[in-house]
C-alpha positions in Angstrom: -0.2 0.0 0.0 1.2 3.2 -1.1 0.8 7.3 0.0 -1.1 8.8 -2.8 -1.6 12.3 -3.5 -4.8 11.4 -5.4 -6.7 8.4 -7.2 -8.3 8.5 -10.8 -10.7 6.0 -11.5 -11.4 5.9 -15.6 -12.9 3.6 -17.6 -13.9 3.4 -21.4 -11.0 1.1 -22.8 -12.2 -1.9 -20.7 -8.4 -2.8 -20.1 -7.6 -3.4 -16.6 -4.8 -1.4 -15.2 -3.3 0.2 -11.9 -0.5 2.0 -11.8 0.8 5.0 -9.7 2.5 8.0 -11.9 3.7 11.3 -10.1 2.2 10.1 -6.7 -1.3 9.6 -8.2 -2.7 6.3 -8.4 -4.7 5.6 -11.9 -7.0 2.6 -11.8 -8.9 1.3 -14.7 -11.0 -1.4 -13.2 -11.9 -3.1 -16.8 -15.5 -4.2 -17.4 -17.6 -6.5 -15.4 -20.4 -6.8 -18.1 -19.9 -8.9 -21.2 -16.7 -9.9 -22.4 -15.2 -7.5 -25.2 -12.4 -7.9 -27.4 -11.0 -10.9 -25.6 -10.5 -9.3 -22.5 -10.7 -10.4 -19.3 -14.0 -9.5 -17.0 -12.8 -7.8 -14.0 -13.6 -5.4 -11.0 -11.3 -3.1 -9.2 -11.1 -3.1 -5.1 -9.5 0.1 -3.6 -8.1 -0.5 -0.1 -8.0 2.9 1.8 -6.3 3.3 5.2 -5.3 6.7 6.3 -3.2 8.2 3.6 -2.7 4.9 2.0 -4.3 3.5 -1.2 -4.0 0.6 -3.1 -5.8 -1.1 -5.8 -6.6 -4.7 -6.5 -7.9 -5.7 -10.0 -10.1 -9.0 -9.3 -10.8 -11.1 -12.5 -14.7 -12.6 -12.4 -15.2 -16.3 -13.2 -18.0 -15.8 -15.5 -18.4 -19.6 -16.4 
């Protein structure tokens, strides 16, 4: 878990990703809806403790 100056959550691309740049955590949770473009079906979990924040991408079982 890292101390962060902020978190930006965005979507649109359906590509799950979490990365920190310049003290800001950027999270794209992916897509929990129907599979698109052979990308995984995912959601993101944000864990916040004081000034620390971490993101975890969770792949959903769509069987």
